[in-house]
TORNU-275350 format. One line per 8 residues: number of its first residue (from 1); for each residue x, y, z of N, C-alpha, C, O, CB. Coordinates in nm, 2 decimals. Glycine has a CB too. Layout:
% TORNU-275350
NUM> X/Y/Z/X/Y/Z/X/Y/Z/X/Y/Z/X/Y/Z  ...
//
This chain:
% TORNU-275350
1> -1.11/-0.55/-3.26/-0.94/-0.47/-3.20/-1.02/-0.41/-3.06/-1.00/-0.45/-2.94/-0.84/-0.30/-3.33  -1.10/-0.32/-3.11/-1.10/-0.20/-3.01/-1.21/-0.24/-2.92/-1.23/-0.17/-2.83/-1.13/-0.05/-3.09  -1.29/-0.35/-2.93/-1.33/-0.42/-2.79/-1.20/-0.49/-2.68/-1.19/-0.50/-2.56/-1.44/-0.55/-2.82  -1.13/-0.54/-2.78/-0.95/-0.59/-2.69/-0.97/-0.44/-2.58/-0.99/-0.41/-2.46/-0.74/-0.57/-2.84  -0.93/-0.37/-2.74/-0.81/-0.23/-2.62/-0.90/-0.17/-2.49/-0.85/-0.10/-2.40/-0.76/-0.03/-2.74  -1.09/-0.22/-2.51/-1.20/-0.13/-2.39/-1.14/-0.20/-2.25/-1.10/-0.15/-2.14/-1.43/-0.18/-2.41  -1.16/-0.41/-2.32/-1.15/-0.41/-2.25/-1.05/-0.46/-2.11/-1.05/-0.48/-1.99/-1.22/-0.44/-2.28  -0.93/-0.46/-2.23/-0.81/-0.45/-2.12/-0.78/-0.33/-2.05/-0.69/-0.34/-1.96/-0.70/-0.48/-2.19
9> -0.85/-0.18/-2.08/-0.90/-0.04/-2.03/-0.94/-0.16/-1.91/-0.88/-0.26/-1.86/-1.04/0.09/-2.14  -1.01/-0.13/-1.90/-1.18/-0.27/-1.84/-1.05/-0.27/-1.73/-1.01/-0.17/-1.67/-1.26/-0.49/-1.98  -1.02/-0.37/-1.72/-0.92/-0.52/-1.68/-0.89/-0.43/-1.56/-0.94/-0.43/-1.44/-0.76/-0.58/-1.80  -0.77/-0.33/-1.62/-0.64/-0.22/-1.57/-0.72/-0.14/-1.51/-0.63/-0.06/-1.46/-0.53/-0.13/-1.68  -0.79/-0.11/-1.48/-0.91/-0.05/-1.44/-0.95/-0.06/-1.34/-0.95/0.03/-1.26/-1.00/-0.08/-1.51  -1.01/-0.22/-1.29/-1.03/-0.28/-1.22/-0.95/-0.37/-1.09/-0.99/-0.41/-0.98/-1.07/-0.30/-1.29  -0.79/-0.39/-1.19/-0.71/-0.42/-1.13/-0.64/-0.30/-1.06/-0.58/-0.30/-0.95/-0.64/-0.50/-1.19  -0.65/-0.21/-1.11/-0.57/-0.06/-1.00/-0.67/-0.04/-0.88/-0.60/-0.01/-0.78/-0.57/0.14/-1.09
17> -0.79/-0.05/-0.85/-0.94/-0.04/-0.80/-0.92/-0.13/-0.65/-0.95/-0.11/-0.53/-1.07/-0.12/-0.93  -0.82/-0.30/-0.74/-0.84/-0.41/-0.64/-0.66/-0.36/-0.54/-0.60/-0.38/-0.43/-0.85/-0.61/-0.75  -0.66/-0.33/-0.60/-0.48/-0.27/-0.56/-0.52/-0.17/-0.48/-0.54/-0.21/-0.36/-0.36/-0.19/-0.71  -0.56/0.00/-0.53/-0.56/0.07/-0.37/-0.68/-0.01/-0.31/-0.68/0.06/-0.21/-0.60/0.25/-0.36  -0.77/-0.08/-0.29/-0.77/-0.16/-0.21/-0.74/-0.21/-0.14/-0.78/-0.21/-0.02/-0.78/-0.19/-0.21  -0.65/-0.28/-0.19/-0.57/-0.40/-0.14/-0.44/-0.31/-0.03/-0.38/-0.37/0.06/-0.50/-0.52/-0.29  -0.40/-0.18/-0.05/-0.32/-0.15/-0.02/-0.35/-0.01/0.16/-0.27/0.02/0.25/-0.26/-0.12/-0.18  -0.55/0.07/0.11/-0.60/0.06/0.30/-0.64/-0.04/0.33/-0.75/-0.03/0.38/-0.73/0.13/0.36
25> -0.58/-0.22/0.33/-0.59/-0.32/0.40/-0.49/-0.30/0.44/-0.51/-0.23/0.53/-0.62/-0.41/0.35  -0.39/-0.33/0.43/-0.26/-0.35/0.48/-0.23/-0.17/0.55/-0.12/-0.17/0.59/-0.14/-0.41/0.33  -0.28/-0.09/0.56/-0.27/0.03/0.63/-0.33/-0.01/0.70/-0.25/-0.02/0.79/-0.30/0.16/0.60  -0.47/-0.07/0.76/-0.49/-0.06/0.83/-0.48/-0.16/0.96/-0.49/-0.14/1.08/-0.57/-0.03/0.79  -0.42/-0.33/0.87/-0.30/-0.42/0.95/-0.21/-0.33/1.04/-0.16/-0.36/1.15/-0.20/-0.49/0.85  -0.18/-0.20/0.95/0.00/-0.14/1.02/-0.02/-0.07/1.14/0.07/-0.04/1.21/0.10/0.00/0.92  -0.16/-0.04/1.15/-0.21/0.08/1.27/-0.26/-0.05/1.37/-0.23/-0.06/1.49/-0.38/0.22/1.21  -0.33/-0.16/1.31/-0.30/-0.21/1.42/-0.17/-0.30/1.46/-0.17/-0.37/1.57/-0.41/-0.26/1.44
33> -0.09/-0.30/1.41/0.04/-0.35/1.46/0.08/-0.19/1.51/0.08/-0.23/1.63/0.14/-0.43/1.33  0.12/-0.07/1.52/0.13/0.01/1.60/0.08/0.03/1.66/0.12/0.10/1.75/0.13/0.08/1.58  -0.05/-0.03/1.67/-0.09/-0.03/1.87/-0.11/-0.15/1.99/-0.16/-0.16/2.11/-0.25/0.04/1.90  -0.03/-0.25/1.86/0.05/-0.36/1.94/0.16/-0.32/2.00/0.16/-0.32/2.13/0.09/-0.47/1.88  0.32/-0.25/1.91/0.39/-0.22/1.92/0.38/-0.11/2.04/0.47/-0.11/2.13/0.43/-0.20/1.81  0.29/-0.02/2.06/0.29/0.08/2.13/0.21/-0.02/2.29/0.29/-0.03/2.38/0.20/0.24/2.04  0.14/-0.07/2.30/0.17/-0.16/2.40/0.32/-0.28/2.46/0.39/-0.33/2.55/0.06/-0.23/2.36  0.30/-0.28/2.33/0.45/-0.32/2.41/0.58/-0.31/2.47/0.66/-0.38/2.53/0.48/-0.36/2.39
41> 0.58/-0.14/2.41/0.69/-0.08/2.40/0.84/-0.18/2.41/0.84/-0.29/2.36/0.67/0.02/2.51  0.95/-0.13/2.47/1.02/-0.20/2.49/1.06/-0.32/2.52/1.18/-0.35/2.51/1.04/-0.17/2.51  0.96/-0.41/2.56/0.95/-0.50/2.58/0.90/-0.63/2.51/0.85/-0.63/2.40/0.93/-0.46/2.64  0.94/-0.79/2.61/0.89/-0.88/2.52/0.81/-0.88/2.37/0.69/-0.85/2.34/0.82/-0.93/2.60  0.94/-0.92/2.29/0.85/-0.90/2.16/0.88/-0.75/2.06/0.90/-0.74/1.94/0.70/-0.89/2.22  0.86/-0.69/2.15/0.93/-0.52/2.11/0.99/-0.57/1.92/0.94/-0.55/1.81/1.14/-0.46/2.27  1.11/-0.61/1.95/1.20/-0.57/1.84/1.06/-0.63/1.67/1.03/-0.58/1.56/1.41/-0.70/1.88  1.03/-0.78/1.75/0.97/-0.83/1.64/0.83/-0.74/1.55/0.81/-0.73/1.43/0.92/-0.97/1.71
49> 0.77/-0.68/1.64/0.66/-0.57/1.63/0.67/-0.56/1.52/0.63/-0.62/1.42/0.66/-0.44/1.69  0.82/-0.39/1.57/0.92/-0.35/1.50/0.91/-0.39/1.32/0.89/-0.32/1.22/1.04/-0.43/1.57  0.92/-0.49/1.35/0.96/-0.60/1.21/0.83/-0.62/1.11/0.83/-0.63/0.99/1.00/-0.76/1.27  0.75/-0.64/1.19/0.59/-0.66/1.15/0.61/-0.55/1.04/0.62/-0.57/0.92/0.45/-0.64/1.29  0.62/-0.45/1.10/0.53/-0.30/1.13/0.63/-0.27/1.00/0.56/-0.22/0.91/0.54/-0.19/1.31  0.76/-0.27/0.97/0.87/-0.22/0.87/0.79/-0.29/0.70/0.77/-0.23/0.59/1.07/-0.30/0.93  0.78/-0.42/0.72/0.79/-0.52/0.63/0.62/-0.49/0.56/0.62/-0.49/0.44/0.84/-0.70/0.71  0.47/-0.47/0.65/0.42/-0.45/0.61/0.36/-0.32/0.54/0.26/-0.30/0.48/0.40/-0.50/0.64
57> 0.52/-0.20/0.60/0.55/-0.06/0.48/0.60/-0.10/0.38/0.56/-0.05/0.28/0.65/0.06/0.51  0.70/-0.22/0.36/0.75/-0.23/0.27/0.65/-0.30/0.20/0.65/-0.26/0.08/0.86/-0.26/0.29  0.55/-0.40/0.22/0.49/-0.47/0.10/0.34/-0.30/0.02/0.32/-0.30/-0.10/0.39/-0.67/0.20  0.28/-0.21/0.12/0.19/-0.12/0.07/0.30/-0.04/-0.01/0.24/0.05/-0.08/0.09/-0.05/0.19  0.46/-0.02/-0.04/0.50/0.04/-0.10/0.53/0.01/-0.26/0.55/0.07/-0.36/0.56/0.08/-0.02  0.52/-0.18/-0.22/0.53/-0.23/-0.38/0.46/-0.22/-0.40/0.46/-0.20/-0.52/0.57/-0.33/-0.45  0.31/-0.23/-0.37/0.18/-0.22/-0.42/0.13/-0.10/-0.51/0.05/-0.09/-0.61/0.10/-0.22/-0.30  0.23/0.01/-0.41/0.27/0.10/-0.52/0.27/0.17/-0.62/0.19/0.24/-0.70/0.32/0.09/-0.54
65> 0.45/0.12/-0.58/0.49/0.05/-0.73/0.42/-0.01/-0.84/0.46/0.01/-0.96/0.55/-0.03/-0.71  0.31/-0.13/-0.80/0.29/-0.18/-0.91/0.16/-0.07/-1.01/0.13/-0.07/-1.13/0.24/-0.35/-0.87  0.10/0.03/-0.88/-0.01/0.09/-0.97/0.06/0.22/-1.03/-0.01/0.29/-1.09/-0.14/0.14/-0.89  0.22/0.24/-1.01/0.28/0.36/-1.05/0.31/0.26/-1.22/0.33/0.32/-1.33/0.44/0.42/-0.94  0.30/0.13/-1.22/0.36/0.12/-1.33/0.25/0.08/-1.40/0.27/0.04/-1.52/0.47/0.04/-1.33  0.15/0.08/-1.35/0.02/0.01/-1.43/-0.03/0.20/-1.50/-0.15/0.22/-1.53/-0.15/-0.10/-1.28  0.06/0.31/-1.51/0.02/0.45/-1.50/-0.13/0.49/-1.39/-0.24/0.53/-1.43/-0.01/0.49/-1.67  -0.12/0.47/-1.28/-0.21/0.50/-1.21/-0.14/0.64/-1.16/-0.03/0.61/-1.13/-0.25/0.38/-1.11
73> -0.16/0.74/-1.15/-0.17/0.90/-1.12/-0.14/0.90/-0.97/-0.21/0.84/-0.89/-0.34/0.97/-1.15  -0.04/0.95/-0.93/0.02/0.95/-0.77/-0.09/1.16/-0.74/-0.10/1.28/-0.78/0.32/0.95/-0.78  -0.14/1.04/-0.62/-0.25/1.12/-0.58/-0.16/1.32/-0.49/-0.07/1.32/-0.41/-0.36/0.99/-0.44  -0.20/1.40/-0.54/-0.15/1.53/-0.56/-0.09/1.55/-0.40/0.03/1.56/-0.36/-0.27/1.65/-0.62  -0.21/1.54/-0.34/-0.18/1.56/-0.14/-0.08/1.51/-0.13/0.00/1.59/-0.09/-0.28/1.48/-0.02  -0.01/1.35/-0.16/0.07/1.29/-0.13/0.23/1.35/-0.16/0.34/1.34/-0.10/0.02/1.18/-0.17  0.20/1.42/-0.28/0.37/1.47/-0.36/0.46/1.51/-0.25/0.41/1.55/-0.14/0.36/1.62/-0.48  0.56/1.51/-0.25/0.71/1.60/-0.14/0.62/1.68/-0.18/0.54/1.67/-0.27/0.91/1.62/-0.17
81> 0.63/1.80/-0.08/0.65/1.97/-0.06/0.77/2.02/-0.07/0.78/2.14/-0.10/0.62/2.03/0.06  0.88/1.92/-0.04/1.05/2.04/-0.05/1.07/2.08/-0.20/1.05/2.02/-0.30/1.24/1.95/-0.01  1.12/2.22/-0.17/1.17/2.26/-0.25/1.32/2.23/-0.32/1.35/2.29/-0.42/1.16/2.36/-0.21
//
């Protein structure tokens, strides 16, 4: 039984690392899309690239919610500073 618990913890940690990596990859794509967005300005395709950026941000957020559900600690440097 103890081996099963340890194996489950290892799998959970591995999955958390994969999701963290995935979120970083999404962030890199968001940055690329924002560069395209800046180049397009308000011209042709501007609205569409804005939607691309928004949906990528949503995907990153939902991946973060998965981490939260898995019990991954929220980084203190990202915590809200408002009182």
